[in-house]
N, C-alpha and C positions, 0 to 999 in steps of 0.2 A: 420495567422493560425486560422482556425475555431475550436472553442472549443464546444464540444457537451454538451448541458445543459440537465441534466437528470431530475431535479426537481427544481422549483423555486417558492417561495412565498415571502411575505413581510419580512420574518425573515431568510430564508435559501436559499442558492444556492448550489446545488449539481451538479457537473460536472464530465465528463470523462477526467481525466488528460491524455494528450498525452505522449507517451514515450519520453525520452531524453530531456525534458525541466525541468529546476529547478522550484521548487514550489515558491520560492521567490528569489529576486536578490542576486547574490553571486559574488565571485571574478572573475568568467568567463566573466561577462558582457553580457551574453546571455539573450535574452528575457525570462522573467519568467512568470509563470502562474498567480500569484497574480496581477501583473501589468496589464497583458492582460485582466483579468476579470474586474478590476476596470475601465479600458478604455472602455470596452464593456458596462458596466452599465452606465457610463457617457454618452455614445452616445445613447444607447437605451432609456434612461429615460430623456435625455436632462438635466442632473444635472449640476448646476453651481459649481465651486470650486472643492474641493477634495471629492472623493467618499470613504465612509467607507466600508471595507470588512475585517472581522476578520478571521485570519488564526489560526485555532484551532488544527490542526494536520498536519503531513507531510508525503510525500512519497519520497523515494529515486529517484534521477533524472532518472535512466533508467526504473523505474517502472511506468506503466500506470494503469488506472482504476478509480474507484469512489472516489471522495473527497467531503467533505462538508465544506462550508464556511459560516460564519455568516454575515448577512446583517445589523444587529443591535448589539449594545453593550450588550443589555440584552441577546440576543441569544448567543453571543460570550462567555459571562461570564458563562452561564449555560452549554453550550457545553464543555467548558474548564473544568468545574467541573466534568462533566460526564466522560470525558476522564481520569481525575485524579483518579476517583473512579472505573475506569475500568468497567463501566456499558454499554458502547457502544460496540456492537458486530461487529467485523471486520473479514471477511473471505477473504482469498486469494487463488488464483490458482497458482500452480508452476509445471513446467516440470523439473524433476530432472534426473540425471544420475543414472542408475541402478534401483533396486527395494528394498525398505525397507524390513527388515526381518519380520516386523509385518504389517498387513493391516492397523491398526490404533494404535495410541499410543500418549503419552504425553511426550514432551521433556522439561527437566528442566536443565538449565545451569546457570552459573554465568559469566557475561560478563564484559569486561573492554575495553573502547575505548581509543585509542591513537589518540588524536585530531591532533597532528602534522602530522601523517601519514593518518588520516581519515580511520583507520582500527580498527575493533573490534576483540578481542580474547576471547576464552573460558579460564577462570581462576578458581582457587579454591575459595570456599565461603569466606575464610578469606583474600583474596587478597584486598589490599587497594582500596576503592571506587568501588568494584565489585558490579554489579547490577544483581539481580535475573531475569531470563527470562524464561517464560513459554508459551508453545504453544501446541495445539493438532493438529494432522494430520490424514488424512485418504487417503489411496490409492484408486483412482477412476478408474484408468486404467493403464495398462503397455503394451508397445509395443516397439520392436526393440531397446532394451537396455535403454529405458526411461520410466518414470512413471509420471502420472498426479496426483498431490496431492491437496487435499483441506486442507487449513491451517487456524485454528482459533487462534487468538492471545489472550492471557490473560494479557500480558504486552506489552508495546510499546517501546522497546529498539532500539537504532540505529542499522540498518542492522540485526535485530534480526533473521528474517526468514532465511536470506542468511547464517548467521553464524551457526545457530543451525542445519539446514539441512546438511550443509557441515560437521559439527561435527558428525552427525549421519552416515556419509559416503555416502551421496547422494547430492552432490552439485547441485545447480540449473544450468540448461543449460545456457550458455553464460556468466556466472559469472566469470570474469577474476580475481576478487579480492579474492574470497573465493573458487575458483575451477580452479585455473590456470593450474593445471596438466591435466585437461580434456577438458578445453574450449580453443577456439582459439580467437585471437584478431579480433574484428569486429563483433563477434556474439552478437545478442541482448539478453539481460537478459530475461528469460521466467518466469517472476513473475508478477502477475496481481492482483490488488485490486478488488476483485470480488463483494463484497457486504458490506453494512454497515447498521446496524439496531440499532435504538434508539428511545426513546420517544421524540417527538417534544418538544423543549425547551419552547415553548409558548402555543401551542395548547394542549399539553399533550396527543397526540395521538401516537400510535405505528407507526413506519415508517421503511420501508426497501427499499433500492434502490440498484439495481444490475447493473453491467457493465461486458462486456465479452471481452476477448482478441481477437486480429485479428486472423483470421483463416488461419495462414500461419505456416511455419515450425518453431519450432517443434510441435506447437499446433495442426496442422492438422494431426498428427499421431494418435491422440486420438479420440475416439468415445464416447462422454459422453454428457448427457443433460445439463451440466454446460456450454458447449460451444455453446451458442445460441445467443439470442438477449436481449438488456436491458429490465429490468423488474422493475416496481415500484408498491409497494403495501402499 
């Protein structure tokens, strides 16, 4: 599988994660992104022995889009700290069922993950081990019973966007886990990691890298400048 490299320097590797592959090795035994990237670095740079590549954040298996990896332990440590402090801006695109009541808004929920079922639920704030989840959304376009949303994360909880949009009454197209009443088996989840913005952990320069979803159904229903080509600034 060919992985698109969006940006690479001595400290960072930003790639476009393909849909339906795990970020790291899991119980499925399927090929994973981290291992593939390490192998690619080993071959491209003729590196002997093991290759270091730091995993500092994750995307759900069915989600594609931009991801950042650290090529040095210094960059990994600094990026991990930036994620912990929520200073890295992450924007997602999603095609959802229906049209939200408001063109833009902020969603605040408390979430709890059942690790045995690998499913997240909205719970009350005082529920044991509940985690606060916050995101902003904006409706970019609406057509034929679907809407294209831009989503900015303030927190990084498991399945956060999928759960919160479903709780709002607008589950993501293709999400059988949090929108099984509206979606059909085999449909591809229409959620894409569109952009990531942060200060370079070593060079201290502002950096933004974008990636765009494949222009097929249901993305092709929408007419919006977000659905174009990769951009790096």
